[in-house]
C-alpha positions as CSV (number, residue, x, y, z in Angstrom):
1,M,10.9,-6.0,-13.3
2,K,8.0,-4.5,-11.4
3,F,6.7,-5.4,-8.0
4,I,4.4,-4.5,-5.2
5,L,3.5,-5.6,-1.7
6,G,0.0,-6.4,-0.5
7,K,-2.4,-8.1,1.9
8,K,-4.3,-11.2,0.8
9,L,-8.1,-11.0,1.2
10,S,-10.7,-13.8,1.2
11,M,-11.5,-15.3,-2.2
12,T,-14.5,-14.2,-4.2
13,Q,-15.8,-14.4,-7.7
14,V,-16.2,-12.0,-10.6
15,W,-18.2,-12.2,-13.9
16,K,-16.4,-12.0,-17.2
17,N,-18.7,-12.1,-20.3
18,D,-21.3,-14.5,-18.8
19,K,-18.6,-16.6,-17.2
20,V,-17.9,-16.7,-13.5
21,M,-14.2,-16.6,-12.4
22,A,-12.8,-17.4,-9.0
23,V,-10.4,-14.6,-7.9
24,T,-8.3,-13.7,-4.9
25,P,-8.4,-10.0,-4.0
26,V,-5.1,-8.5,-2.9
27,L,-5.0,-5.1,-1.2
28,A,-1.8,-3.9,-2.9
29,G,0.1,-0.7,-2.0
30,P,0.6,2.1,-2.1
31,C,4.2,1.2,-1.3
32,V,6.8,3.9,-0.5
33,V,10.5,3.6,-1.5
34,T,12.5,3.8,1.7
35,Q,16.0,3.1,0.4
36,V,17.7,3.0,-3.0
37,K,20.7,0.6,-3.2
38,T,23.2,1.0,-6.1
39,A,26.3,-0.9,-7.1
40,N,28.5,2.0,-6.1
41,S,27.1,2.3,-2.5
42,D,25.9,-1.3,-1.7
43,G,27.4,-3.5,-4.4
44,Y,24.1,-4.4,-6.0
45,E,21.0,-2.7,-7.4
46,A,17.8,-2.9,-5.4
47,L,14.8,-1.0,-4.0
48,Q,13.5,-1.2,-0.4
49,I,9.8,-0.6,-0.3
50,A,7.4,-0.2,2.7
51,F,3.8,-1.3,3.0
52,G,1.1,-0.6,5.7
53,T,1.3,1.5,8.9
54,R,2.4,0.8,12.4
55,K,2.3,2.7,15.7
56,E,5.4,4.7,16.4
57,K,5.8,3.1,19.8
58,N,6.3,-0.3,18.2
59,I,9.2,0.8,16.0
60,N,12.7,1.1,17.5
61,K,14.7,4.3,17.1
62,P,17.2,3.1,14.5
63,Q,14.3,2.1,12.2
64,L,12.5,5.4,12.9
65,G,15.6,7.2,11.8
66,H,15.9,5.1,8.7
67,F,12.3,5.7,7.7
68,K,12.4,9.5,8.5
69,A,13.6,10.4,5.0
70,A,10.5,8.8,3.5
71,D,8.2,10.0,6.3
72,V,6.5,6.6,6.8
73,K,6.0,4.2,9.7
74,P,5.5,0.9,7.9
75,A,4.4,-2.4,9.1
76,H,6.3,-4.4,6.4
77,V,9.5,-3.7,4.5
78,R,10.9,-5.8,1.7
79,E,13.7,-5.5,-0.8
80,F,13.6,-6.3,-4.5
81,R,16.5,-6.5,-7.0
82,L,16.6,-4.4,-10.1
83,E,18.9,-4.1,-13.1
84,K,19.2,-0.3,-12.4
85,A,17.9,1.6,-9.4
86,D,19.4,5.1,-10.2
87,N,16.2,6.3,-11.7
88,F,14.3,6.1,-8.4
89,K,14.5,8.1,-5.2
90,I,13.4,7.9,-1.6
91,G,9.7,8.8,-1.3
92,D,8.6,7.4,-4.7
93,V,5.2,5.6,-4.5
94,V,4.5,2.2,-6.2
95,S,0.7,1.7,-6.8
96,V,-1.6,-0.7,-8.6
97,E,-1.5,1.5,-11.7
98,S,1.8,0.1,-12.7
99,F,0.0,-3.3,-13.4
100,T,-2.5,-3.9,-16.2
101,E,-5.5,-6.2,-16.5
102,G,-4.7,-9.6,-18.1
103,E,-1.0,-9.4,-17.2
104,T,0.8,-12.6,-16.0
105,I,2.3,-12.3,-12.5
106,N,4.1,-14.3,-9.9
107,V,2.8,-14.2,-6.3
108,S,4.9,-15.1,-3.3
109,G,3.7,-15.7,0.2
110,V,4.2,-17.8,3.3
111,S,2.0,-20.9,3.1
112,K,-0.4,-21.9,5.8
113,G,1.2,-23.8,8.7
114,K,-0.2,-27.3,9.1
115,G,1.9,-28.6,12.0
116,F,3.4,-32.1,12.1
117,Q,1.9,-34.3,9.3
118,G,2.5,-37.8,8.1
119,V,3.9,-38.9,4.8
120,V,0.5,-39.4,3.1
121,K,-0.5,-35.7,3.6
122,R,3.0,-34.2,3.5
123,H,4.4,-36.1,0.5
124,G,1.3,-37.8,-1.1
125,F,2.3,-41.4,-0.3
126,H,0.0,-44.1,-1.5
127,G,-0.3,-45.9,1.8
128,F,-0.9,-49.7,2.3
129,R,-3.9,-51.8,1.5
130,K,-6.6,-52.1,4.2
131,T,-7.1,-55.9,4.0
132,H,-5.2,-59.2,3.7
133,G,-3.3,-59.1,6.9
134,N,-2.6,-55.4,7.3
135,K,-3.4,-53.9,10.7
136,D,-3.0,-50.2,11.5
137,Q,-0.6,-49.9,8.5
138,E,-2.7,-47.9,6.1
139,R,-0.8,-44.6,6.4
140,M,2.7,-45.9,7.4
141,P,5.8,-44.8,5.5
142,G,7.3,-48.3,5.1
143,A,11.0,-48.9,4.6
144,I,13.1,-45.8,4.8
145,G,16.5,-46.9,3.6
146,P,19.1,-49.7,3.1
147,K,20.4,-51.8,5.9
148,G,24.1,-51.2,5.1
149,P,24.6,-47.6,6.0
150,A,22.3,-48.1,9.0
151,H,21.2,-44.4,9.1
152,V,18.6,-42.3,7.4
153,F,19.8,-40.4,4.3
154,K,19.3,-36.6,4.2
155,G,16.2,-35.6,2.3
156,T,14.3,-38.8,2.9
157,K,10.6,-38.3,2.7
158,M,9.2,-38.8,6.1
159,G,6.7,-37.2,8.5
160,G,7.5,-33.7,9.8
161,R,6.5,-30.1,10.0
162,M,4.4,-29.0,7.0
163,G,3.7,-25.5,5.7
164,G,4.9,-22.2,7.0
165,E,7.4,-21.8,4.1
166,K,7.8,-19.3,1.3
167,V,5.8,-20.4,-1.7
168,T,5.8,-18.7,-5.1
169,T,2.8,-19.4,-7.5
170,T,3.8,-18.6,-11.0
171,N,1.9,-17.6,-14.2
172,L,-1.2,-16.2,-12.4
173,E,-3.4,-13.7,-14.3
174,I,-4.7,-10.4,-13.2
175,A,-8.5,-10.5,-13.7
176,S,-9.2,-6.9,-12.9
177,I,-7.8,-3.9,-11.0
178,D,-9.7,-1.5,-8.7
179,A,-7.5,1.6,-8.7
180,E,-9.6,3.6,-6.2
181,K,-9.5,0.8,-3.6
182,N,-6.0,-0.3,-4.4
183,I,-7.1,-3.9,-5.1
184,I,-5.8,-6.4,-7.6
185,Y,-8.1,-9.3,-8.4
186,V,-5.9,-12.4,-9.2
187,K,-7.4,-15.3,-11.1
188,G,-7.0,-18.4,-9.0
189,A,-5.6,-19.1,-5.5
190,V,-2.8,-17.2,-3.9
191,P,-0.5,-18.7,-1.3
192,G,-0.8,-17.8,2.4
193,A,-3.5,-17.2,4.9
194,I,-6.1,-14.4,4.8
195,N,-4.6,-11.0,5.8
196,S,-1.1,-12.4,5.2
197,L,1.6,-10.4,3.4
198,V,2.2,-11.3,-0.3
199,S,4.4,-9.9,-3.0
200,I,3.4,-9.5,-6.6
201,A,6.1,-9.4,-9.3
202,S,6.0,-9.3,-13.1
203,H,8.2,-8.5,-16.1
204,G,8.2,-5.0,-17.3
205,E,9.4,-1.5,-16.4
206,L,8.5,-0.3,-12.9
207,Q,6.6,2.9,-12.9
208,V,6.2,5.1,-9.8
209,N,4.1,8.1,-8.7
210,L,1.3,7.2,-11.1
211,K,-1.4,7.8,-8.4
212,A,-0.7,11.5,-8.2
213,T,-0.8,12.0,-12.0
214,S,-3.9,9.9,-12.6
215,V,-6.5,12.3,-11.1
216,P,-10.0,11.9,-12.5
217,E,-11.4,14.8,-14.5
218,E,-14.4,15.1,-12.1
219,K,-12.0,15.8,-9.2
220,I,-10.1,18.3,-11.3
221,E,-13.3,20.2,-12.0
222,E,-14.2,20.1,-8.3
223,K,-10.8,21.5,-7.5
224,K,-11.3,24.3,-10.1
225,E,-14.7,25.2,-8.6
226,E,-13.1,25.3,-5.1
227,V,-10.4,27.6,-6.3
228,V,-13.0,29.9,-8.0
229,E,-15.0,30.0,-4.8
230,V,-11.9,30.9,-2.8
231,E,-11.1,33.7,-5.3
232,T,-14.6,35.1,-5.0
233,V,-14.4,35.1,-1.2
234,E,-11.1,36.9,-1.3
235,E,-12.6,39.5,-3.7
236,K,-15.4,40.1,-1.3
237,I,-13.0,40.5,1.6
238,E,-11.0,43.0,-0.4
239,E,-14.2,45.0,-1.2
240,K,-15.1,45.0,2.5
241,K,-11.6,46.3,3.3
242,E,-11.9,49.1,0.8
243,E,-15.4,50.1,2.1
244,T,-14.1,50.2,5.7
245,A,-11.1,52.3,4.5
246,E,-13.4,54.8,2.8
247,V,-15.6,55.1,5.9
248,K,-12.6,55.7,8.0
249,E,-11.4,58.5,5.6
250,L,-14.8,60.2,5.7
251,E,-14.8,60.0,9.5
252,V,-11.3,61.5,9.7
253,K,-12.4,64.4,7.3
254,A,-15.7,65.0,9.2
255,E,-14.0,65.0,12.7
256,P,-12.7,68.7,12.6
257,E,-16.1,70.0,11.4
258,V,-17.8,68.2,14.3
259,K,-15.3,69.7,16.8
260,E,-15.9,73.3,15.5
261,E,-19.6,72.9,15.8
262,E,-19.2,71.6,19.3
263,K,-17.0,74.7,20.2
264,K,-19.6,77.1,18.7
265,E,-22.4,75.5,20.8
266,D,-20.2,75.7,23.9
267,K,-19.6,79.5,23.3
268,K,-23.4,80.1,22.9
269,E,-24.1,78.3,26.1
270,E,-21.5,80.4,28.0
271,A,-22.9,83.6,26.5
272,Q,-26.4,82.8,27.6
273,A,-25.1,81.9,31.1
């Protein structure tokens, strides 16, 4: 199983071979592994990953100590179960490169809160007819239970608080991936409000630290040029040092001769005086 945390962005659309597709961008990762749980130490296999950043003053000291090993100050931390977590270590980075275009994923998030709602909106009730003797009964729930028990059964569909619950949308498709911006474009709607935290999960082997290995060739060439420039600068510095050393040696050798000439001139002046 592979997974990643991200932030839901506002929906947009992309073109695929002359067809427009509605997508939801998710700013996913990079997520840092902050704890590795194994069956020997914790009784089960899991990874704890962190996403986002937060000011240090808003994190309590026990949490700072916990995140010190990974050197992060995260805004969100979540735990995911694995079959085997021994292959990972604290500090590993999960990025969007572990997912591929066209892959089927499950996205979980907290649905939008809608407050107290009636049975028509909350449960999709039909409602009553608007004519033939009905008055102010169009959206009423009707009878709620038998007369005998004289109480409402648990789980009866009635009005109440709607939304604000964890929702998982399954079998969504990855339309495209922008590795440079860490964005996954998901085909269709994703649960939750804009800028809310979502988790993406899929079947397959979780791969970490792919961002560091996937460096574009252009950047590699730029780094090589920078190294060459640094080497040339160091060579010039060494040449300057050698030149200054030679000048100092010549000055040291010429110093006795200068002193002898000065002494001869002093003796001539004394003789003339």
